[in-house]
N, C-alpha and C positions, 0 to 999 in steps of 0.2 A: 487804855492800852498799856502795856508794860513793855518797857525799853531797856535793855542793858547797852552801855556805851563803854567799849574799852579804850583806854588811853584818854580817859576823862579830865587828867590833869593837863593836857595839851591844848593847843590852840584852838583846835576844832571840837575836841572833846568839851572843853569849858564851855564854848559857844553854845554847843549842842544842850548841854544840861540846863541854860539858861532859855533857850528857846523852846525845850520841851517840858517846861515846869509843870504845866497843866496835866502832864501825863504821871504814870508811876515810873521813875528812871531810876536805874541802878548804875552807879559809876564805878567802873573798873580800873585800877591803876596800881603800879607798884608803889609802895612795899607790900600794901595789903593783898593784891590780887595780881598774879603773876601768869600771864598766858603762855607761858612756856610750860607750866605746871597742868597738864592735862588732866589729872586726876581732881585737883584742887578747882580747877575751874570747872569742870563737869558738876561737881558737888554744889557749886556756886549757883551756876544756872538750872541745875535741877531743882534746887529750894525756890529760886526766884521766878522760873518758868515764864520767860520774857516772850511776848509775840514777834519781837524784832531784836536782833542784836546789830548795832552798828559800831564795826570794828574799825577804829581809828589807830590803835596801838601800832608803832612801827619804829624801826631804826630809822631815821631820818637825815643823820649826819652823812652826807653823800661821801666826803673824804674819808670819816670815821669807817664807813661800809668796807673801803679800800683797804684801811688798815687793818680791820678785824671783821674778814668775810664769814668766819665761823659765826661770830656773834649777829651779822646781819642775816644770815641764813636762818639761825636759831629763831629770832624773832619775827622776821618778814614772811618765812615760808613756814616753818614748824609752828610758829605761834598762830598764824593763818588756818593752818590745818586744824589745830586744836580749838579755835573758836569755831570754824565750819563744822566739824564733827559734833562739839557739844551743842551747837544752834540745831542741826538737824536731830539730835536726839531727844530734844525738848518740843520740837515741832516749830521752831522760829525761823523766820526769814532772816537773812544775813546782808547787812550792807558792807561791803568791804571797799575802804577807801584806798585808791591807788593816786598813780601820777603821771605826769607828762614824760618822766625820764623812761617810760617803757619804750619810747621812740628814739630813734637816733637823729632826728632832725634833718634828714637830707632830703626830705620831701619839700617842694615848692609851695604846692597847695596845703590848705589845712588837712589835719587828720581827722578822718571819721572813726566812729567806734569800731567799724569792722576792719581798718586797716590793720597790716600786720605789725605786730612788735618787734623792734630790733635795739634793744638797750645797749648801751655803751659801757655801762659802770656795773658794778656789783649791786649798787643800790637799786638801779633800774632792774637788774634781772632778777633780784631776789622779789621785788615788788610784783613783776610779771609772773614768776612763778608761784607767789601767793595767790594772784588773781585765778590761774589756772587751777590751782588746789581747791579754792573756793568754788570755782565751776563745776569742778568734777564731784566734790562732797557734798553740796548743798544746792539743789535744783531750785529752790526759791532764793535767788541770790539777786543783788544789785551790786554790780562793779561801778563805782563812781571815781572817774579819774579828776583829779585837780591839779592847779600849777602855782606855784609861787605864792603859797597860802601866807597869810598875816592876819592877826586879830587886832583889838584895841589895847593888847597889852604890852609890857616892857621888854620882850624877847623876840625880835623879829627884824626883818630887814629895815623897817622903817625907822624902830628904835636906833638901830645900828646907825643909820644916816643922821638921825638927829644927834646922837652922842658925838658923832664925828664932828658936825657943826660946832658943838661945845669946845672940843677939843684941838681942831686943827683950822688953819686957814685954807688948805686944799686937800684934795682927795681924787684918786683916779677911780672910774667907774668902767666897766667894760661895756662896749658897744656891739661886740659880736656875740652876745648871748641875749636871746629874744624870744619871750613867752608872755604869759598873760598873769599879772599880777590878781590875786584872787583873795576876796574878803570872806574869812571864815563865818561872818554874820550872814552873806548871801549863800553859802553853800548849806549852812544849816537851815535856812528857811525853804532852800530848794530840797533837802532831805526829809522835811517836814512832809512836805507835800508828796514826795515820792514813796515813803514807806506807807501811805494810805491807799496806794494803787497796786494791783497785782500785776505791774508792768515789769516784771523781772527782765535781766539783761544789763548790757554795758551802757554806761552814760558818760559823756563829757560835760563837766559841770564848772569851768573856770569862767572868771568875768569874762565879756567879750573884748576882742579887741588885743592887739600885742604891741610891746614896745622893747625897747632894750634896758639894760640893768642901768644904764646911763640916764635913759629918759625917765625911766621910773624915779630915780633918785632926784631928778631936776624938778619933777612933779612934787614929789614929797617936800622938798625945801619951798617951792612955791607956796604950797598950801599951808606950810607951817610959818610963813612969813620970814623965812632965813635964808632966801636967795643970795643975800649980801654977806652972810656970815661964812660960806664956806664956796670955794672956787672949785667945782667941778671941773675935772679934765678926763676927756674922753681916752679910753685905751682899747686897743684891738684884741688884748690878750691879758689874762691874768692867770698865772701858774698855778695849778691845782693839782692834786694826785689823782682824782677821778676824771675820766673823760665825760663831759656833758654835752647834750645835744645842743647846737648852736641856734636852731630856730625852730620852736614847735609852736604851731597855733592848732589848737583842736577845735573842731566844728561841732557844736550842740545839735546833733541830727535827732538822736533818739527822744532826748527830753523835750526839745521843742514840739514832737509830735503830740506829747500829751500835755502839753501847755505850760511846761516848766522851761522858763527862759531866764539868762542871767544878763544884768545890766553892763554897760561898758566899765571897762577897768577904772577909768577916770572918775566915773560917777561913783563907783564903789569907794575909792580912796578918798574922795571927798567927804563921803558919808561917814567913814572911819574917823577923820579928824573931827567931825562934828561929834560924834559917838564917844570920843576919848577926851573932847576937850583942849586938843593941841594947837588948834587953829587960832 
């Protein structure tokens, strides 16, 4: 199978390149490959002729999207359009990675794949528009929503918490933002299964369960053996530019129907520490 991966230098992209190394894989990322350049992307995919394009590239700086909505639209919407158009031209299916931020967090029960999107931020809105663009342009599509993504690398929430433990004696973490920490390794495993099935549609594939940012940080420190190094203080609010959903739990209905399940976030986080050798 020939697979192209956009955003191949990001957390999920890097993990996918490792997971799919038995396949013929082309990684696409800036500066060599820019998904906002339709003609160049079209030429690249025409030469490679992938069976599947996994589209991870996105502007994911949530507050940065508020500061520069044009850039967010260009990458998250027009970039997704370009990838979908080029995938369709070469007869490839497309996997578009999306986010829990397409929801507003007002729903008390878990969100199903069929629930309506109500994004609060520029980031959430452009990701939702990117989803819709892919749906309309490429019939053979998988829309995969994940949340609070991290890998075993040095630039994510886990690395930030551990760095704070080195630099400070106390820090505040919010208790009013609740979601599902999700290990990129687990998403890559699930996508490896998904792309081998003609089960097109929308999927929720975060790790199971929810917690607050405060609870996530506390578990990170416990697993790292650093609970005594940093005093966590709960906070009910952290000022930021973008409006973010306060509580989003996404239920994996469609994936479970075809045998794709996600382990609890606590188990995945413990596995990440074993993989990274931080524990």
